[in-house]
C-alpha positions as CSV (number, residue, x, y, z in Angstrom):
1,M,-5.3,-20.9,-97.0
2,R,-9.1,-21.2,-97.3
3,L,-11.6,-20.5,-94.5
4,Y,-15.0,-22.1,-94.9
5,Q,-17.4,-20.1,-92.8
6,G,-21.1,-19.2,-92.2
7,W,-22.3,-15.7,-92.4
8,Q,-24.1,-15.9,-89.1
9,S,-21.7,-18.3,-87.5
10,S,-20.2,-16.9,-84.2
11,A,-17.5,-19.6,-84.4
12,S,-16.5,-18.4,-87.8
13,W,-16.2,-14.9,-86.5
14,R,-13.8,-16.0,-83.8
15,V,-11.5,-17.5,-86.4
16,R,-11.8,-14.5,-88.8
17,W,-10.9,-12.2,-85.9
18,A,-7.9,-14.3,-84.9
19,L,-6.6,-14.4,-88.5
20,A,-7.0,-10.6,-88.7
21,L,-5.0,-10.1,-85.4
22,K,-2.3,-12.5,-86.6
23,K,-2.3,-10.7,-90.0
24,V,-2.8,-14.0,-91.9
25,P,-4.1,-13.7,-95.5
26,Y,-6.7,-16.3,-96.5
27,D,-9.5,-16.9,-99.0
28,G,-13.0,-16.8,-97.4
29,V,-15.7,-19.2,-98.6
30,F,-19.1,-18.6,-97.2
31,V,-21.6,-21.5,-97.1
32,D,-25.3,-21.2,-96.2
33,V,-25.9,-23.3,-93.1
34,Q,-29.6,-22.4,-93.0
35,T,-30.2,-24.1,-96.4
36,G,-27.8,-27.0,-95.7
37,E,-25.2,-26.0,-98.3
38,H,-22.5,-26.8,-95.8
39,H,-23.3,-30.5,-96.0
40,A,-22.4,-30.7,-99.7
41,V,-19.5,-28.4,-99.5
42,L,-17.8,-29.6,-96.4
43,A,-18.5,-33.4,-96.4
44,P,-15.3,-34.2,-98.4
45,I,-13.0,-32.5,-95.9
46,N,-14.9,-32.2,-92.5
47,P,-16.8,-35.3,-91.2
48,M,-18.9,-33.0,-89.0
49,H,-19.8,-30.7,-92.0
50,Q,-19.4,-27.7,-89.7
51,V,-18.0,-24.2,-90.1
52,P,-15.4,-23.0,-89.5
53,T,-13.2,-25.3,-91.5
54,L,-9.7,-24.1,-92.3
55,E,-7.9,-25.7,-95.3
56,L,-4.2,-25.0,-95.3
57,G,-2.2,-24.3,-98.4
58,D,-0.8,-27.9,-98.4
59,G,-4.3,-29.4,-98.3
60,R,-4.3,-30.3,-94.6
61,V,-7.5,-29.3,-92.8
62,L,-8.3,-28.0,-89.3
63,T,-11.7,-27.9,-87.8
64,E,-13.2,-26.5,-84.6
65,S,-12.6,-22.9,-83.7
66,V,-10.6,-23.6,-80.5
67,A,-8.2,-25.9,-82.3
68,I,-7.8,-23.5,-85.2
69,I,-7.0,-20.5,-82.9
70,E,-4.7,-22.6,-80.7
71,W,-2.8,-23.7,-83.9
72,L,-2.5,-20.0,-85.0
73,E,-1.2,-19.1,-81.5
74,E,1.4,-21.8,-81.6
75,T,2.6,-21.1,-85.2
76,I,2.3,-17.3,-85.1
77,P,3.1,-16.3,-81.5
78,E,2.6,-12.5,-82.0
79,P,0.4,-10.8,-81.1
80,R,-0.1,-13.1,-78.1
81,L,-3.7,-14.3,-77.6
82,L,-3.0,-16.4,-74.5
83,P,-1.1,-15.1,-71.4
84,A,2.5,-16.3,-70.7
85,D,1.7,-17.2,-67.1
86,P,0.5,-20.8,-66.8
87,F,-2.3,-20.0,-64.4
88,E,-3.5,-17.0,-66.4
89,R,-3.3,-19.1,-69.5
90,A,-5.5,-21.7,-67.9
91,H,-7.9,-19.0,-66.8
92,A,-8.1,-17.8,-70.4
93,R,-9.0,-21.3,-71.6
94,E,-11.6,-21.5,-68.8
95,L,-13.3,-18.4,-70.2
96,V,-13.0,-19.8,-73.7
97,Q,-14.6,-23.1,-72.7
98,L,-17.3,-21.4,-70.7
99,I,-18.6,-20.0,-74.0
100,N,-17.5,-22.7,-76.4
101,S,-18.8,-25.7,-74.5
102,G,-21.1,-24.2,-71.8
103,V,-23.2,-22.0,-74.1
104,H,-22.5,-22.4,-77.8
105,P,-23.7,-26.0,-78.3
106,L,-27.0,-25.3,-76.5
107,Q,-27.9,-22.4,-78.8
108,N,-26.4,-23.7,-82.0
109,T,-28.7,-24.2,-85.1
110,I,-28.8,-28.0,-84.9
111,T,-29.8,-27.9,-81.3
112,R,-32.5,-25.2,-81.7
113,L,-34.0,-27.1,-84.6
114,A,-34.1,-30.3,-82.5
115,V,-35.9,-28.4,-79.7
116,S,-38.6,-26.9,-81.8
117,S,-39.6,-25.7,-85.3
118,D,-41.1,-22.6,-83.8
119,R,-38.7,-19.6,-83.9
120,D,-40.0,-18.0,-80.7
121,E,-39.6,-21.3,-78.8
122,Q,-36.1,-21.6,-80.3
123,N,-35.2,-18.1,-79.0
124,R,-36.6,-18.9,-75.6
125,W,-34.5,-22.0,-75.4
126,A,-31.3,-20.3,-76.6
127,S,-31.8,-17.3,-74.3
128,R,-32.0,-19.5,-71.2
129,W,-28.5,-20.8,-71.8
130,I,-27.0,-17.6,-73.1
131,E,-28.1,-15.7,-70.1
132,R,-26.8,-18.3,-67.7
133,G,-23.4,-18.5,-69.4
134,L,-22.9,-14.7,-69.8
135,A,-23.9,-14.2,-66.2
136,A,-21.1,-16.6,-65.2
137,Y,-18.7,-14.7,-67.5
138,E,-19.8,-11.4,-65.8
139,A,-18.9,-12.9,-62.4
140,H,-15.4,-13.7,-63.7
141,L,-15.0,-10.2,-65.1
142,A,-16.0,-8.7,-61.8
143,Q,-12.8,-10.0,-60.3
144,R,-10.6,-8.2,-62.9
145,S,-9.9,-4.8,-64.2
146,G,-8.9,-3.5,-67.7
147,R,-10.7,-2.8,-71.0
148,F,-10.9,-6.5,-72.1
149,S,-11.5,-9.9,-70.5
150,L,-8.0,-10.3,-69.2
151,G,-6.7,-6.7,-69.0
152,D,-5.8,-4.1,-71.5
153,E,-5.0,-6.4,-74.5
154,V,-7.4,-8.5,-76.6
155,T,-7.0,-12.2,-75.8
156,M,-8.6,-15.4,-76.9
157,P,-11.5,-15.1,-74.5
158,D,-12.6,-11.9,-76.1
159,L,-12.8,-13.7,-79.5
160,F,-15.4,-16.0,-77.9
161,L,-17.3,-13.4,-75.8
162,V,-18.1,-10.8,-78.4
163,P,-19.7,-13.1,-81.0
164,Q,-21.7,-14.7,-78.2
165,V,-23.0,-11.3,-77.2
166,G,-24.0,-11.0,-80.8
167,N,-25.9,-14.2,-80.4
168,A,-27.6,-12.9,-77.3
169,Q,-28.9,-10.0,-79.3
170,R,-30.0,-12.2,-82.1
171,H,-32.0,-14.5,-79.8
172,R,-33.3,-11.6,-77.7
173,A,-31.6,-12.8,-74.5
174,D,-31.6,-10.3,-71.6
175,I,-28.1,-9.2,-70.8
176,S,-29.0,-5.8,-69.5
177,G,-27.7,-6.7,-66.0
178,L,-24.2,-7.5,-67.2
179,P,-22.3,-4.2,-67.3
180,R,-18.8,-5.6,-67.5
181,V,-19.7,-8.0,-70.4
182,Q,-21.2,-5.1,-72.3
183,A,-18.2,-2.8,-71.6
184,V,-15.7,-5.4,-72.7
185,C,-17.7,-6.1,-75.8
186,A,-17.9,-2.4,-76.7
187,A,-14.2,-2.0,-76.2
188,C,-13.5,-4.9,-78.5
189,L,-15.7,-3.5,-81.2
190,E,-13.6,-0.3,-81.1
191,T,-10.7,-2.3,-82.5
192,P,-10.4,-2.5,-86.3
193,E,-9.9,-6.3,-86.3
194,A,-13.2,-6.9,-84.5
195,R,-15.1,-4.3,-86.5
196,D,-13.8,-5.5,-89.8
197,T,-14.5,-9.2,-89.3
198,Q,-18.0,-9.0,-87.7
199,P,-20.7,-10.8,-89.7
200,R,-22.2,-7.8,-91.5
201,R,-18.8,-6.8,-92.9
202,A,-17.4,-10.3,-93.8
């Protein structure tokens, strides 16, 4: 199994973290998205040329972090990343999509470059959407207790929240008024799987 990933890619971190939790061995291949290396490397196997891209041992390919993590959850059930209860499972996916579709595309590299070539303007654009999305996540967390997003076990939403908080810091977004988001993020980073897969260690 081979995981093509970007060193700053929050979506890549999600998948690395899931693989670590599921204890799945793989070969990691880092491509430089900033220089455009991903286009040449991934074009033959991923029409979108995006990381993460997971190439299975038999040559089949999966793309998009949600699809990859859902496949891992279905093929390697333990430890569980989605709740057993149908409503709670839907709520987990709601939090995942809040980040994955409500925030991530608006602060992704391709979007920022389309908005402006100026780095400060890119950060202002990204921060606007990051702050909006994480404030909504905070509102969801305020209705719950526990160390993590859905209680006292790491679940799929945490895999999306923590890398997004990393993006908030990178783009200088103000999340100082989101205590539950920060507490959940800190609790996740106390776990070895989160620590060992974060970008500076990968």
